[in-house]
N, C-alpha and C positions, 0 to 999 in steps of 0.2 A: 220902878223895880217891883217885880211881882214876887210875893212870898212863896206861893205854892204853884209850881209848874206840874208837880206830880199829883196824882189822884189821891184823894183822901180815902183810905181803904177800910178803916174800922170806926166804930161808933165813938170810942174814947178820943181818937184823934179829931173826929168831926166836932165833938163837944168842945174840945180844947180850942180848936180853930174858931168856932162861933164865939166862945168866951173872949178870945183875943180880939176878934174883929169888933165885938160890942164895946170893949174898952177903948180901942183905937177910935172908933166912931164917936165916942163920948168926948174925945179930945180933939175933934175936928176932922177925923177921917184919914189923916195922913201922918206919917212919921217922917220928920225931917232931921237930918244928922249934920252936925258940924264936924267936918273931917280936917284933921291937922296932920300934915306930913313934915316930919323933921328929918333932914338929910343925914343926921348922925344917929338918931334914936329909933326911927321907924315912924309908924303912923298910929293914930287913934281916932275914933269916931264916938261922939256923944249925941244921944237923941235929945232934941229940944223938948219934946212933949213928955218924955219919960227919962229924966236925967240918969236914972239908975241903969239904963240900957247903954252899955258901952262896948266897944270892940276895938281891936287894934292888932298890930303885928310889928315885928322887927324889920320887915322889909322896908328899906328906905326909898324904894321905887315901885310901889305896889300898882298892879293893874286895876282897872275899874272892876273887873270880874272878881279879883281877889277881895277887894273891899266889899263888894256886894254880897259875895258868899259869906263872908265873916259877919256882916251886919245881919243878914237873914238868920244865921245860926244864933246870934245874940238875941234877936227878937223872939225867936222860937223858944229859946231857953228861958227868957224872962217871963214868957206867958205859959210856960210848961206845956208846950206843944211838942209831941214826940217827932 
């Protein structure tokens, strides 16, 4: 999963991105998520390297794209990347 398909257009975003990547590299360079899908409650994902990064939804049958987009937003939020 790639975090940024769009171009980084301003200096503040670039600095935030570099800071995020530095922290991720310090933890091994990858973020791995445990994803749990409950057929009654929905789904949630927890990052193994940064357990405070969590995501989820009420959809009991989420697509891979839905999960990916939600996780990317959670990671960007956790690292204060606009």
